[in-house]
VOSESE-190535 format. One record per residue: residue in three letters; z negated, x, y of N, C-alpha, C in turn. Coordinates in steps of 0.05 Angstrom, whole numbers, plus 5000, padded with zeros to 4 digits. Layout:
% residues N
ALAZXYZXYZXY;...
This chain:
% residues 759
MET702264248524705164208531705863918524;LYS706963778543707863508538710763488544;GLY712463448524715263428528716063158538;ARG718363138552719262878560721362778540;LYS721462518537723362398520726162438531;ARG727962538516730662598526732162338529;ARG733362288552734962048556737762078545;GLN739061858542741761858530743861848551;SER746161968546748361958565750961878552;GLU752861818568755461718559756861938543;VAL758361858523760262038509762762048525;SER763662278531766062308548768562198535;ASP770262078550772861988540774862218538;ASN774062448548775762678548775462838523;PRO777462848505777162988480776363278483;GLY777163398505776463678509773463718513;GLU771963508519769163538523767563508496;ASN768963498474767663488448768363728431;SER768963948444769664188429767164308417;PRO767464498397765164608384763364778401;ASN764264858425762565038440760564878456;PHE761064828482759064698499759764418505;HIS762064318500762964068512762163828496;GLY760063848479759063598466757363458486;ARG756963198480755163038497752562988481;LYS750462938496747962868482748262608467;LYS746562568448746762338431746162078447;GLU747761878442747461628456745261458444;ARG743761318461741961108451743660858448;ARG743760748424745360508420744060268433;SER745760108445744759868458743859658438;THR742259468447741459248429743859098418;ALA745759058435748158918426749559068403;GLU749759328406751159488386749559488360;ARG746859498363745259488338745559228323;ASN746359018337746758758324749658718316;GLY751258918318753958908306756158828325;GLY755858848350758058788367757358768396;SER759058638411758658608439756358408444;PRO755158408468752958228474753657938468;SER756057858471756757578466756657508437;ALA756657718420756557668391753757608381;ILE751757658399748957628390748357338385;ASN749257158403748656878400751156718409;PRO753056668391755556548399755256258408;THR752856138404752555858412751855818441;ILE751456038455750556018483752755978503;VAL755256008494757455998513758155708520;GLU758155638545758855368554761855328551;SER762555098542765455038540766154788557;ALA768554768567769454548583771154358566;SER770854098571772553898557775353928568;ARG777353908550780053928558781753708544;THR783853618557785753438544788253588539;PHE789653508518792153648510794453448508;PRO796853528511799153348509799153198483;ALA800152958483800352808458801852968437;GLY800752948413802053078391801053368386;SER799453468405798453738401796053728383;SER795353958371793153968353790554018367;GLY790754058393788254128408787954428410;ASP789654588396789654878398791454958422;ALA790355118440791955188463794555328456;THR794555458433797055598425799155418414;SER798455158408800354978397802154848418;ASN801354878443802854748464804954948476;PRO807554898471809555098480809955088510;THR808954878524809454858552807655068567;PRO808855238582807255438597805555308618;HIS803055408621801255298641801955418668;THR802355258688802855368714800355368731;ASN798255238720795755228734793555288714;PHE791755468721789555538703787855308695;PHE787555098713785854868707787354628697;SER789854678690791554448680790254318656;GLY789854048658788753898636785753908633;ALA784454048650781554068647780053858664;HIS777853758654776153568669773353568659;HIS771553448674768753418666767453688660;PHE767553878677766254138672764854228698;THR762854398694761354508717761154808714;ILE761554948735761255238734759455338756;TYR758155558751756355678771758055858790;LYS757955798816759455928836762455868833;PRO763755728850766455648847768555868851;THR768256078836770156298836770756368808;MET773256358799773856398771776556538768;THR776656728750779156868745779356898715;GLU781756968706782256998677780857248667;GLY779757408685778357648676775357608674;ASP774357348677771557298676770257388650;ASN771557338627770357418602770057718601;THR771957858612771758158613769458238630;ASN769158108653766858168671764258108657;GLU764157888642761657818628760958028607;ARG762958108592762358308571761458578584;GLN762858648606762158898619759358888630;SER758658668643755958638655753758648634;MET754258508611752258508590752058788577;LYS754258928576754159208566752459388584;ILE752759348610751259498629748259448625;LEU747459198622744659138617743759248590;ALA745359198569744659278542744159578540;LYS745659728555745360028555742660118565;HIS741359948582738960038595736459878586;VAL736659718565734259568556732459758540;ILE729959668537728059808519728659718491;VAL729959888475730859808449728459768430;GLY728559548416726459488397724059338408;ALA724159258434721859138447721758838444;GLU723858708435723858418433722358328408;PHE721258088408719657998385721157978359;ASP723857938361725457908337726958158330;SER726158388342727458638336727058728308;SER728858898298728459018272726059198271;ASP725159298295722659448297720359238296;HIS719559178272717858938267715158958281;HIS714358738293711658718305710058518287;PRO707858598275706358418257705258178271;SER705457948257704257698268701557658255;CYS700257448264697557388254697757288225;HIS695857358209695657258182695256958184;PRO696556808165696256508166693356418167;GLU692856218183690256088186688256268200;THR689256468215687456638231688256618260;ARG686356668278686756658307687756388316;THR686956178302687955918308686955808334;ASN684355858340683255748365684555868390;ILE684756138390685856258413688856208416;SER690256188393693156118394693555838405;HIS691755658396691955378406691455358436;SER689555518445688955518474691255618490;ILE692555828480694955938494697155728495;GLN697555598472699755388470699155158490;LEU696655078493696054868512696754958540;TRP696155208547696755308574699855308578;MET701255408558704155438560705555168566;HIS704654958552706054708554704754498572;ASN702954588588701654408607703054428634;LEU704654228641706154238666704354228691;THR701854158687699954158710698154398709;ARG698954608695697254838693696454948720;LYS694055058722693055158748694255428755;TYR694655598734695655868738698355908723;LYS700056068735702556138722702556408708;ILE700256548709699856788694697456758677;LEU697656828652695356838634695057118624;TRP692757248630692257518622690457518597;LEU691557598575690057618550689157908546;HIS686657958544685658228543683558268521;GLY683358508512681458578492681858868484;PRO679958998470680159278463682359328443;ALA683059588439685059668420684359578392;GLY686259478378685859408350684759128345;VAL684358968366683058708363685058498354;GLY687658558356689758378346691258228368;LYS691358338392692758208414695758188408;SER696958408398699858408393700558198371;ALA698858178351699357988329699257698340;ILE697457648358697257388370699757318386;LEU700657508402703057458418705557438401;GLN705657598380707957588362708057308349;THR705757208341705656938329706556728349;ILE705556748374706356568395709356568398;ALA710556808400713456828404715056708380;GLU714156768356715556668332715356358331;THR712956258336712555968335714355828356;GLU714255938380715755818403718755828398;ALA719656058387722556088383723655888363;ASN721955808344722755618323722355328331;SER721355278355720855008364723354888376;PRO723854628370726254498382725954468412;THR723554488423723154468452722154738463;SER723254948452722355218459722555278489;ILE720555408500720655498528720755798529;LEU721155928506721156218505723556338518;GLY723056498539725256628553725656918544;ALA723857098551724057378544721457488534;THR721557678516719157808505719558108507;LEU717358248512717458538513714858648502;PHE715158788479712858908466712859208471;PHE711159298489710959578495709759728471;SER710559978468709260158448709560448457;ARG707460568466707460838475708261038453;PRO706961018429707661208407710661188399;ASN711760948402714560908393716560908416;SER715661018439717361058462718560808473;ARG717260578469718060328482716260298507;ASP716660468527714760478549715860548576;ASP718560538579719860618603719660398624;PRO718160438646717860218666720460158680;GLN722260358682724860318695726560108681;ARG725960058655727659878639726359608635;VAL724059558646722559308641724159068651;LEU724859068676726258838688729058808676;ILE730359028668732959018656732758888628;THR730658958613730258838587729758538589;ILE728158458608727758168613730258028621;ALA731758148640734258028650736258008627;TYR736458198610738358188588737857948570;ARG735357918563734657698545735157428558;LEU734357398583734857148597737857088600;ALA739357298604742257258606743557168579;VAL742357268557743357178531742756878526;ILE740456788536739556518530740656308549;TYR740756378575741356178596744056228609;PRO746056068604748756118616748756128646;PRO747355958661747455988691746356258700;TYR744356348686743256618694745256838686;ARG746556798664748556998655750757018676;GLN751756798686753856798706752856938732;TYR750356888738749157028762749157328757;ILE748357408734748257698727751057818729;VAL753057678719755857778721756557818751;GLU755757628767756457648796755257898809;ILE752557928805751258148820751958418809;LEU752358438782753058698771756058768777;SER757658568781760458628789760558748817;ILE758658658833758458758861757159038861;ASP754959058846753359308846752459378818;PRO754159508802753359578775751059788774;ARG750459918796748360108796745659988803;LEU745559728802742959588806740959668785;VAL741959738761740159808739738860078744;GLU739660218765738460478771736560468794;LYS736260228807734560208830731660178822;SER729960178842727060168838726359898824;MET723959898813722959658799722659428819;ARG721859498843721559288864724259158870;GLU726359318874729059208880730159058856;GLN729659148832730558998808729058738806;PHE726558728813725058478811726258278831;LYS726958368855728158188874730858078863;ALA732458258851735158168842735058008817;PHE733358078798733357948772731457708770;ILE729457698787727457488786727357318811;VAL726857438834726357278858728857118866;ARG731057258869733457118879734456888860;PRO734756938834735856718817733856488813;PHE731256558809729356348801727856218825;ALA727856348848726456238871728256178894;GLU730056358901731756308924734156138917;GLU735556198896737956038888737255818868;ARG734855828856733855608840735855528818;LEU736755718803738855668783738055468762;MET735455448756734555288734733655008742;ASP733854948767733054678776734554458760;GLY733054278749734154058733734954128705;LEU734654388698735354478671732954548654;HIS731154708666728754798651726354788670;ASP724254648661721854628677720154878673;THR720254998649718555228643720055428627;ILE719855678635720955908620718756118617;LEU718156178592715956368586716956648584;ILE715756838599716257118596713657248585;LEU713957388563711657488548711657798549;LEU709557918559709358208560706858298544;ASP707358448523705058538506704558838509;GLY702058908510701359198511702059328537;LEU701559188560702359298586701059568590;ASP698659618579697359878582698860098569;GLU700760038552702360248539704960308554;CYS705460168576707660228593707060498606;ASN709060668610708660938619707860948649;GLY705361028654704361068681702660848691;GLU700260908699698360708710699560578735;GLU700860738751701960628776704060418770;ALA705760468750707860278743706560018732;GLN704460048715703059808704702059638727;CYS700759758746699659608769701859478785;GLU704059618789706259508804707359258791;ILE707659268765708659028750706758788755;ILE704158838753702258618758702458508786;LEU702658688805702758598833705358448840;LEU707658548828710158408833710158128822;ILE709058098798708957838785706957658799;GLY704657768806702557608819703457498846;LYS704657668862705557578888707857378886;PHE709557418865711757238861710756948855;VAL708856918837708056658829706556518851;LEU705256668869703856548892705856458914;GLN707856628918709756568939711756348931;TYR712256328905714256138895712955958873;PRO711155788880709655628860711455438844;THR713755368854715455178840717455308821;SER717355578820719155718801718455638772;PRO720455618754719855538727718555758710;LEU718356008720717356228704714356218701;ILE713356258677710556308672710356568656;TRP708156708658707856978648705456998630;LEU705857088606703657148587703457448584;ILE701357578593701057868593698657948577;ALA699058128558696758228542696458528546;SER693958608547693358898551690458958544;ARG689959208542687159288541685959248569;PRO683359208571682059168598681559438611;GLU683659598615683359858628682459818657;PRO680859998668679859958695682059918716;HIS684160068715686260038735687659768733;ILE687859658708689059388705687159178715;GLN684659208710682659018721682759028751;ASP682959268762683059288792685559158803;ALA687759178789690259058799690058758799;PHE688958638778688558348777686458258797;SER684658438804682458368822683258388852;GLU685758478857686658488885686258208898;GLU685258208922684557958935686957768937;GLU689357878941691757708944692657598918;LEU691557688895692357588869690357408856;GLN688057368869685857218857686656948847;LEU688456808861689156528853691656518836;SER692656748827695156758812694856738782;TYR692556788771692356818742689756708731;GLY689956648705687556588689687356798668;GLU685056828656684757038636683456928611;MET683957068589682856988563682157248548;GLN679857258538678857508525678857468495;VAL679957678482679857678452677357838445;LEU675357708436672757828432672657988406;VAL671158208406670658358382668058268370;ASP667958248344665558178330664557888336;SER666457718344665657438348665557298321;ASP664357068319664256918294667056858284;GLU668856768303671556708295673056958284;ALA672757178298674057428290673157508262;ARG670557488257669457568230670557378209;ARG670657118214671756938195674656998189;ASP676157058211679057108207679457368191;VAL677857568196678157818181677557768152;GLU675557608146674957548118677257398105;LYS678457208119680857068108683057268101;TYR683557448120685657638117685057828093;LEU682557918091681858098069682057968042;ARG681057718039681157578013684057538004;LYS685757448022688557408015689857668008;SER689357878024690658138019689758257993;PHE687158247986686158347961687358197938;ALA687657937941688857777919691757857915;ASP693257917937695958007935696158277921;ILE694258457928694258727915693658707885;ARG691758537878691058507850693458397834;LYS694858207846697258087833699458297830;LYS699858457851701958657851701358887832;HIS698858957829698059187813696359087789;ARG697358877776695758757754695458947730;ARG697259137727697059327705694859537711;SER694259577736692359797744689559697745;ILE689159437750686459327753685559197728;ASP683159257719682059147694682158837694;SER683658727676683958437676681358287669;SER679458437657676958307649675058257673;LEU675758387695674158347719674658067730;GLN672557917733672757647743673357647773;GLN672357857787672857887815673358177822;TRP675358207839675958487849676958457878;PRO675758607895673258767892670858587888;SER668658717881666258557877665358447904;GLU663758237903662958107928661358307946;SER659758477933658258667949660058877963;ASP662158967949664059157961665659017983;PHE666458767977667958617997666258578023;SER663658528019661858478042661658738058;ILE661558968045661259218060663759258078;ILE666059208067668559248082668759048105;ALA668258798099668458588119666458638142;THR664058718135661958768155662758998173;ARG663759218160664459458176666959398193;SER668559208187670959148203670159038230;SER667858898231666758798256668758628272;GLY670458488258672358318272674658468285;LEU674858728280676958898292679258918271;PHE681458788276683558758256684959018248;ILE684959218266686359458259684959598235;PHE682359578233681059708211681759588184;PRO681559318179682259218153685259238147;SER687059218168689859238162690659528153;THR689359728166689860008157688760048129;LEU686359948125685059968099686759848077;ILE687859608081689359468061691959628054;ARG693259738075695659898069694860148052;PHE692560258058691660498043691060418014;ILE689560208009688760127982691260037966;GLY693059887979695359777964697759957964;ASP697560207972699860397973701160417946;THR703660337945705160337919705760617909;ALA705560817927705961087918703761187899;TYR701461047900699261117882698960927859;ALA699360667865699160457844696460467830;ASP694460537844691760547833689760447854;PRO689860187860688260077882685260107878;ASP684360107854681460117849680360387858;SER681760607851680760867860681060897890;ARG683060777902683360787931681160627945;LEU680360407932678160247943675560417943;LYS675160567921672660737920672760947942;ILE675061057949675261247971674361117998;VAL675360868002674760728027671660678028;LEU670460598006667660548006666060808011;GLU667061028001665761288006665961358036;VAL668261308048668561368077666661198093;ILE666460938086664660758101661760858098;GLU661060938074658261028070657761288085;SER659661468087659261718100659061688130;THR660161468141660061428171658061228179;SER656461128160654360938167652061078182;SER651260978204649161108220646461018209;PRO644461198210641861138199640560888211;ASP641060828237639860598249641360338245;GLY643460358228644960108221647160048241;GLY647460208262649560158281652360188269;GLN654260048279656960048268659060108289;ASN660760288284662960358302665560368286;PRO667060148285669460138269671360368274;PHE671560458299673460678305672460938293;GLU669860968291668861208277669661198248;THR669460968236670260938208673260968205;LEU674760858225677660878224678461178226;ASP677261328244677861608246677261758220;ALA675061678207674361798182676461738161;LEU677461488162679561418143682161568149;TYR682861608174685261768181684862058171;THR682462158174681962428165682262448135;ARG681262248121681362248092684262228083;ILE685862068097688762048090690162318093;LEU689662458115690962708120689862928101;GLN687462898092686363088072687863078046;GLU689162858040690562828015693362958016;VAL694263038039696863178041696563448027;PRO698363518008698163767993697964008013;ARG696264198007695864418025698364568032;ASP700264598012702664738018704664578035;MET704064328039705764158056704564098083;LEU701964168087700564078111701764188136;SER702664438137703764558161706264408170;THR707864328151710264168157709463888167;THR707563768154706563508162705663508191;LEU703963708198702863718225705063788246;MET707063948238709264008256710863758262;LEU711463598241712863348245711263158263;LEU708663138258706962958274706763068303;ALA706663328306706563438333709063378349;THR711363398336713963338349713963058359;TRP712962878342712862588349710762528370;ALA708262628365706062558383706262708410;GLY707662938410707963098434710262998451;GLY711862808442714062698457716562878456;PHE716763058436719063238434721363108418;ASN720762878406722662758387724962608400;THR727062548384729262378393728662098382;ASP730761928382730461668371731161658342;ASP732061878330733061868303731962088286;PHE730962008264729262188247730762438237;ALA733162398227734662628216735262838238;TRP735662758263736162948284733663118288;ASP731362998289728863148292728463348270;CYS728963258245728563428222730363678223;ASN732863638231734663858234733864048257;TRP732863928278731964098300729664278292;LEU727964168274725664318265726364498242;GLY728764468230729564628208728264558182;VAL727564298179726164208155728164058137;THR728164118111729963998092729063708085;ARG730963558074730263278067727963268047;GLY728063438027725963438007723263508019;ARG723263708036720763788049719663568067;VAL721463438081720563218099719162998084;TYR720362898063719162678049716662758033;GLY716663008024714263118012711963138031;ALA712563218056710463248076709362988086;LEU710862768084710062508094709362308072;GLN709462398047709162228024706462078025;ARG704362218034701662108033700961948058;LEU702861908076702161788102703461508106;HIS704361388085705661128088703760898096;SER701160948094699260738103698860748133;VAL699860968146699460978175702161018190;LEU704261088175706861138188709060978174;LYS710960888189713360768179715560988178;VAL716161078154718061308151720761198143;PRO722961258158725561148151726461238123;GLU727861068109729061148084731361348090;PRO731961518070734061728075736661608085;GLN737461378074740061268083739961158112;ASP737561128123737261028150736461248170;ALA736261498160735061708176736761788201;LEU739361728200740961788224740361608247;GLU739361368241738861178263735961088264;GLY734461108242731661028243729861238254;GLU727561158265725761358276722961328263;LEU721461548264718761548254717061368272;GLU715661178260713960998276711160978265;VAL709260928283706560898275705860608273;PHE704160528255703360248253701560158275;HIS699960348285698160268307697660518325;ALA697360468351696960678371694460838366;SER692560728351690060868346690461128330;PHE692561138313693161378299694261598318;TYR695861508337696861698358694461808374;ASP692661628382690361718397688661908381;TYR688461868356686962038338688262318337;LEU690862328334692262588330692062758355;VAL692162648379692262808403689462848416;SER687362768401684662808411683263008392;PRO682863258401681663458384678863388375;SER677363238391674663158383674662958360;ARG676762808358676962598337678362708312;SER680462858315682062938292681263208281;GLY679763378296678863628286681063808276;PRO680963878250683064058239685863938238;PHE686063688243688663558243689763498271;TYR688463618291689563598318692263738319;VAL694263588330697063678326698163848349;LEU696763858372697964008395696464278398;THR695964408377694664668377696664888385;SER695665118394697465338401699065428378;GLY697865428354699265518330701765348324;ILE701465088326703664908320705864928341;ILE705064938367707064968388708465238386;GLN707065448378708365708374710365698351;THR709765548330711765508309714265378319;LEU713965178336716265048348717765238366;LEU716365398381717765598399719465788382;LEU718365888361719866078344722365938332;ARG722165688326724465538316726565508337;TRP725865448362727765418384729165678390;ILE727665898389728866168393730966218372;HIS730166148347731966198324734566038327;VAL734465798337736765628341738665758361;LEU737665848383739265978404740566238394;LEU739066388378740166638367742366568348;GLU742066358332744266288313746866218327;SER746566088351748965998364750566218377;HIS749366458380750566678396751766888378;SER754066988386755267218373755467448392;ALA753967668386754067908403756768038402;GLU758168018379760868148376762868018395;THR762867758396764967618412763867528439;SER761267568444759967498469760367208476;ASP760167028456760466748462758266588447;ILE758066338455756066158444757565918432;ASP756965868407758365648392756365498375;VAL755865248381753765098368754365048338;THR756865078330757565028302756365258284;ARG755365468296754065678280751265598272;ILE750165398285747365308279747365178252;SER745765278234745565168207743864908207;LEU744664708192743164458190741564458164;SER738964398167737264388143737764128127;TRP738763918141739163668128741863548138;PRO744163658129746763558139747063268131;MET747863108151748162818146750662718160;GLY751762498150753962368163756562528160;ASP758462458177761062588176761062838194;GLU763362958197763563208212762763168241;ASP763562938253762762888281759762858284;ASP758562718265755662688265754262958265;ARG755163138247753963398244754263568269;LEU756663538281757063688306755263588328;ARG754863328330753063218350750163308346;ILE749463318320746663418314746463708322;GLN748463878317748364158324748164188355;GLN749764028369749664048398746963958409;TRP745863738397743263638406741063848400;THR741263968377739264178369739364408389;PHE741664488397741964698417740764618444;ASP741564378453740664278479737664268481;MET736464138460733564108460732164368459;SER733164558443731864818440731864968467;LEU734164968480734365108506732564978527;ASP732664718528731064568549728064608545;TYR727064558521724164578517723164858517;LEU724765058508723865328508723265428536;ILE724965348555724665438583722265298596;ARG721665058587719564898601716764938588;VAL716465108569713965138555711865258573;SER709365168570707165268585706365548575;GLY705465718594704665988587702366008568;GLU700665808566698365818549699165838519;PHE701565768513702465778485704066028478;VAL704466208497706166438493704466688489;ASN704566808465703067048460705067288458;ASP704067518451705867758449707967718428;SER707367588407709367548386711667378396;ILE711067168411713166998422714767158442;ARG713467318459714967468479716867668465;ASN715967788444717667978429720167838418;GLU719767598407721967448396723867358419;PHE722767278441724367188464726067418474;SER725067658473726567888483729267928468;ARG729467818444731967838428734167658441;LEU733467488460735367308472736767418497;ALA736367678502737567798526740667748527;ALA741967818505744967798505745767498506;PHE744167328494744767038494744766938523;PHE742766998539742666898566744767028583;GLN745467278577747567418593750367298587;ASP750667178564753167048557753166748561;LEU750866628568750666338572752066258598;ASP753766058596755165948619753465728631;PHE751865808651749965618664751365388677;GLY753665438689755165228702756165018683;GLN757165118660758164938639755964768626;VAL753664898621751364758610750464548630;LEU750364608656749564418676751564178676;ASP754064228671756164028672755663808652;TYR754863878628754663668607751863608599;MET749963768606747263738596745263678619;ASP743363508613741263448633739163678632;LEU739963898645738264138645736864158672;ASP734264158671732664178696732564468705;MET734564548721734864828728732564928745;VAL731364758760729264848778726764938764;THR726564898738724264988722724565288716;TYR726965398716727365668708725665878724;PRO725565848751723966048766721066038759;GLU720165808748717265778741716665838712;THR718765868696718265908667716666158662;VAL715066158641713566388634715366628627;PHE717966568622719866778615721566868639;ALA720766788663722366848687722767148691;LYS720667308686720967598689723067708670;ASN723167598645725267688627727967628638;LEU728367388648730967308659731767478683;GLU729867548699730367718722731167998713;HIS729768098693730268368682733068378670;TRP733968158659736668148646738868088667;ASP738068058692739968008714741367748711;VAL739967548700741167278699739567078716;LEU737567178731736067008749735267178773;LYS736067098797735367248821735467068845;THR734167158866734067008891735867138912;VAL737566988925739267098946739266898970;PRO739966998994740066819017742466639017;LEU742166399029744266209031746866319043;GLN746566499063748866599077750666779059;SER749566859036751167029018752966869000;LEU752666599000754366428983757166398995;ASN759066478979761966438987762766158977;PHE763465978995764165708987766565698969;ASN768265888971770665898954769965968925;ASP767466058920766666118893765465878878;ILE765265658891764265418878766365318858;ARG765465248834767365158812767464848813;PHE769664748824769964458826771064338801;ASP771664508781772464398755770064298739;LEU767664368748765264278735763664098754;SER761763948744760363748761757863868774;PRO757763878800755263948813753263728808;LYS750663788811748563588806746563588829;ILE745563348834743263318851740963208835;HIS738663338837736163228825734363128847;ARG733562878845731562768863729062718847;TYR726962868854724462858839722762628848;LYS722162448830720762198838717762198830;LYS717062398814714262408804712362438827;PRO710262258829708362278851707062558852;GLY706862658875705462918878707163158874;THR709763118867711463348862711763498888;SER711563758887711663928911713864138907;LEU714464278929716364488927715564698907;ARG717464798891716864998871716365268882;VAL715065438867714665718875717265848881;GLY717465998903719966138910721965968925;TRP721165718931723065538945721965448972;ASP720065578982718765499007720665489030;THR720665269045722565249068721065309094;ALA718565389094717065429118718565629136;GLY718765559162720065739181723065739180;GLN724265579162727165579159728465379178;GLY727065219192728265019210728564759195;ASP729364559210729764289199732464269186;VAL732564309159735164299145735564029132;GLY733663849134733863589121736363439127;PRO737063399153739463239160742063349147;ALA742363609147744763729135744763679105;PHE742463699093742363659064742963369057;GLU741963179074742562899070745562839072;LYS746962989090749862959092751263049066;ILE750263269054751363359029750963159007;PHE748463049006747962848986749762608990;HIS750162519015751862289021754662339011;SER755762579016758462629008758762628977;MET756562708963756562698934756262408924;ARG754562268938753861988929756361808930;ILE758061848950760361678954762161688929;VAL762361918917764361958896763061998869;ASN760361948867759062008842760161828820;SER760061938795761061788772758861688755;ARG756561808756754361718738751661798750;GLY749861618751747161678758745361638734;GLU743761828726742061808703739261858711;GLN737361718698734561738706732761798682;SER730661948687728461968668726061878684;GLY723661918671721261828685720661968710;ASP721462218713720562388735722662438756;TYR725262418749727262488768729862348762;GLU731662358782734262238779736362458782;THR738362448765740562638766743162488774;ILE744662608793747162488801749362688796;ASN751362608780753662778775755862708795;ALA757162898807759262848826761962858811;SER763762678819766462688808768362758831;ASP770862808824772762888845773462638862;GLY773962688887774662478906776562598927;PRO777762438943779762538962778762748981;THR776262728989775262929009772763068998;TRP772263058973769763168962769463458968;GLU771363618961771063908965770763978994;THR772463849011772363909040769663829052;ASP768663589044766063499055763763689047;LEU763763769022761663949013761664209028;LYS764064329030764264589043763464569073;SER764264349086763664309114760664279118;ASN759364129101756464089103754964339096;LEU755964489077754664749070754864939093;ALA757064939107757365119130755365049152;THR754964789157752964699176750164779168;TRP749664749143747164809131746565109134;THR748565279128748265569130747765659159;ASP749065529178748565599206745665539214;MET744565319202741865239210739765409196;ALA740265489171738265639156739665849139;PRO740666069151742266269136740666409115;SER737966439118736366589099734966409079;HIS735666149079734465969059734966079031;PRO732966089013733266218987734966048968;ILE736666178953738166058931737366198906;MET736966038885736566158858739266168845;MET740066418836742566458823742166508793;PHE743466348776743166378747745866478736;GLY745666648716748066728701749566968714;ARG751967028702753567248711756467168714;GLY757867288733760667248736761466958739;ARG763466868723764266588724762366408710;LYS760266518697758366348682755866298698;SER756166258724753866248742753365968753;CYS751065938765750265688777748365758800;ALA748865638824747065678847745465418851;CYS742865458855741065228858739265268882;PHE739065068900737265078923735764818925;GLN733464838937731564618936730464568964;PHE730064308971728964238997727163998995;ASN725463979016723863739019725163569040;VAL726363349032727863169050726362909052;SER725462849076724062599082721762559063;GLY720262779057717962759040718562759010;GLU721062779002721862788974722963058967;LEU722663128942723663388932726463348921;TRP728363508931731063498922732063778914;ALA733963778895735164028888738163988884;LEU739764168894742664168892743464398874;CYS744964348853745864558834748964558834;LEU750064798839752964828841753965038821;PRO755564958802756865158785758665338802;CYS758565598797760165778815760766038800;VAL762266198814762766468805760666638818;GLN759666848804757567018816758467118843;LEU756567138861757167208889759067438891;SER761167408908763067618913762167788937;
């Protein structure tokens, strides 16, 4: 089972939508601007261009000191330049609004200077390759405008690019434009946000580009929801090639993308390469240059090898086990061991002239084979302050290395790294291990949110139990401090630990996506839904859900309760049948009254619930038996039963290969596509919010002057064309929702309408 990362939605301005029952909103992802303490303009106050102005004699130069009212907005102004000669007193408002739109959709934590720290190179290491990159960056006669830096996992590519970014940012002649550090384990991997993240950073740095962004987002604020190709045209091609905003201002602007192979989806990775490659060839005078780092995955190699891209890029390989890499690892190890000895001087025998011994040091350096991930993980393990006994930890490392040494002398650092990960997990107390693995499964399986305390409450784990379960893992995980748990998230130091956990052949007994662990999660989700329901009053109230780790104020706790309910309902219905045994089915049967009292229309209104999964759920027969799920013909729908006080939804499924679901076959029903497109059009005109995840887009409809009439008219046309088209009906009475699905122009669509049960 692979859960999808839940996306964030707006908090309603309507107080009635924050009641204790269903009207809470899902937790918001805070924008980069908000994380930095204010509006986007507060991030860098020095970037705002100012115009020279003259003031009447005797004035202080403060606009408020002049009592004479201005009859002309430009009175007294001279020697200034603006982008696009259109200006109003609301421009600052437009700028703030446009930057907020971008900030809401960036990949949070992906910039080089983010609080989500990206490690840089150890001093005096990787000097040759860093120097070569710098020469390429600052050579105005460079042959290629793309440099592809590649090498295997753990070789130090991210550290090299982090060092490049830090060095360039501190240079008085900096050419650094935007940086984006992908991270699959830490959910910095959404391809739909890549161009938005780049555009946001460029808008912060370059005023002409910011003014351009204000203009295009004022015209079309939904640009952030369009395809990557359309965003590339709007954010890159038009400003830097067609309108040439930077002519005479900047000869070179560097855009740095690290870990492209960790962007979600091979198709998206290849599309990014192709868009950039074609751009630099078509517009060779553009100031943009691109530094891209990734593993040399076959599909990435194939994308760069496309015939039309051959002349667009140069490449640089970060070698494993090269002489330079070995020397750099030794430098890193010697400095790190010296730091550990200094920090733990009470624990290490002061009579030792050298620690570790040269022979022990040689064993570790040799086994590292120039692969930086191994010594960096090892150093965190040995120097762990929770143990304060580096010498005994060193002995453990040497034992692990000895146990994984092959008889023929061959060396595989990842084999040793896996053994080290196994040894670290073996140190988790036996009575804590089940909780540890459940926490890791929630994170590695993609079930988690962005904030640690929310996940812990969803799992029903107390604060003490959480930190006890993760106490031994600080050498591989970044665990938020309790005071930061509402906003901080569990992070991995390196993707190799994630790869280890989700590979049963590598992690063995510590494989986290086992049936047993998923079944534990299922039982927890069932328990949450049962807690929210009262059989006596036949209602559902999220405030009944007990929190294992109450945090924040009353509003925070209510949002956590609502989120816990939403996540439990969503993931329970989408679970794969392979994880459901008789015990789970028996527990699920206790939810009969819950589903009979659940208001499906109201849940649909505020929650991103994928209703079309219900007919396919392993529990579908239970829902049918409880009379809360059934199939009826389209002609039986009374249009007057539609609840227009709640928001209908359209789902457009974008995942490649998505096909019509079981029970939704339109074969023999006639061509209903045109009528459905009319319905979509009538909704699209008045929609208030479009939200996207990796696989589908959801559109909420708002009221409009002809909304109800248009929908009913199109439904009538639709019914005449295909009266027996199947509708899935959820719920009972006024707590119902009708959902129908079609294949329109080769795409899968679903329309969900809150309604009263069929009359």
